[in-house]
KEKE-3310 file (N, C-alpha, C; in steps of 0.2 Angstrom, whole numbers, plus 5000, padded with zeros to 4 digits):
npx = (5014:5025:5026:5032:5034:5033:5027:5027:5021:5018:5029:5029:5034:5037:5044:5047:5036:5025:5010:4992:4982:4971:4976:4987:4981:4974:4984:4990:4979:4979:4990:4997:4995:5007:5023:5036:5031:5029:5025:5027:5027:5033:5037:5042:5055:5050:5047:5036:5033:5025:5026:5021:5017:5009:4993:4982:4992:5004:5020:5026:5036:5043:5051:5058:5067)
npy = (4471:4457:4441:4424:4408:4390:4376:4360:4349:4354:4361:4374:4391:4406:4422:4435:4443:4456:4459:4461:4458:4449:4443:4436:4427:4420:4413:4406:4397:4390:4382:4366:4351:4345:4337:4348:4359:4377:4393:4411:4427:4443:4459:4475:4470:4460:4442:4430:4413:4398:4381:4366:4352:4341:4333:4345:4351:4364:4371:4386:4399:4414:4428:4442:4456)
npz = (5692:5690:5683:5684:5678:5676:5668:5669:5663:5650:5646:5646:5648:5657:5659:5669:5665:5663:5671:5675:5690:5687:5676:5681:5690:5681:5674:5684:5688:5676:5677:5676:5687:5690:5695:5697:5692:5693:5700:5701:5708:5706:5714:5718:5723:5731:5732:5728:5728:5721:5722:5715:5724:5727:5726:5730:5738:5740:5740:5747:5744:5751:5748:5755:5755)
capx = (5017:5028:5026:5037:5031:5035:5022:5031:5017:5018:5035:5027:5038:5036:5049:5047:5030:5021:5002:4988:4980:4967:4980:4991:4977:4972:4990:4991:4974:4980:4996:4996:4996:5013:5029:5041:5027:5029:5022:5029:5026:5038:5034:5046:5060:5047:5046:5032:5033:5022:5028:5016:5020:5005:4986:4980:4998:5009:5025:5026:5042:5042:5057:5057:5073)
capy = (4465:4453:4434:4419:4401:4384:4371:4354:4345:4357:4364:4381:4395:4413:4425:4442:4445:4461:4457:4463:4453:4445:4439:4432:4422:4415:4409:4401:4392:4386:4378:4359:4348:4340:4338:4352:4365:4382:4400:4416:4434:4448:4466:4479:4466:4454:4437:4425:4407:4392:4375:4360:4346:4335:4335:4351:4353:4368:4374:4393:4402:4421:4432:4449:4458)
capz = (5695:5685:5685:5681:5679:5672:5668:5668:5658:5643:5645:5645:5652:5656:5664:5670:5661:5666:5671:5681:5695:5684:5671:5685:5692:5675:5673:5690:5688:5670:5678:5677:5693:5689:5699:5694:5690:5698:5698:5705:5707:5709:5714:5722:5726:5735:5727:5731:5723:5723:5719:5716:5728:5727:5726:5735:5742:5737:5744:5746:5746:5751:5749:5757:5758)
cpx = (5020:5027:5031:5034:5034:5030:5026:5028:5018:5024:5034:5031:5037:5041:5049:5041:5026:5013:4999:4986:4976:4971:4984:4987:4975:4978:4991:4986:4975:4986:4994:4998:5001:5019:5034:5037:5028:5026:5025:5027:5031:5035:5039:5051:5057:5046:5041:5031:5030:5024:5023:5020:5016:4998:4984:4986:5003:5014:5026:5032:5041:5049:5056:5063:5073)
cpy = (4461:4445:4430:4412:4396:4379:4365:4349:4347:4360:4371:4385:4402:4416:4432:4445:4450:4459:4461:4457:4447:4440:4434:4426:4417:4410:4404:4396:4387:4381:4371:4356:4343:4342:4343:4359:4370:4389:4405:4423:4438:4455:4470:4475:4460:4449:4432:4419:4401:4387:4369:4355:4340:4337:4339:4352:4358:4371:4381:4396:4410:4424:4439:4452:4463)
cpz = (5689:5688:5681:5682:5674:5673:5665:5663:5651:5641:5643:5650:5651:5661:5664:5665:5665:5665:5676:5685:5691:5679:5675:5688:5687:5674:5678:5689:5682:5671:5679:5684:5692:5693:5694:5692:5695:5695:5703:5703:5710:5709:5720:5726:5731:5730:5731:5726:5726:5719:5720:5719:5728:5727:5732:5740:5737:5742:5742:5749:5746:5753:5750:5759:5764)
residu = (MET:LYS:ILE:PHE:LEU:TYR:ASP:SER:GLU:THR:ASP:TYR:LYS:VAL:ASP:ASN:TYR:GLU:VAL:ASP:LEU:GLU:GLU:ALA:LEU:ASP:GLU:PHE:TYR:ALA:LEU:SER:ASP:GLU:ASP:GLY:SER:PHE:PHE:GLY:VAL:THR:ASP:ASN:ASN:THR:ILE:LEU:GLN:PHE:ALA:TRP:GLU:GLY:ASP:ASP:LYS:TRP:LEU:VAL:ASP:ILE:TYR:TYR:PRO)
# end
């Protein structure tokens, strides 16, 4: 799977980085709880993206062609 993310607190960006599940989870859990931060996974034209919205609130977008 490939991940993409943006951490608005640190300005850290990743785009289309090939990882296994453990690495993807590590990156997701390291993401700061700041407005504008997001994390996504792509695999076989399916996209799953999480955007931080507030304390314990994430917006989830799922694109499945």
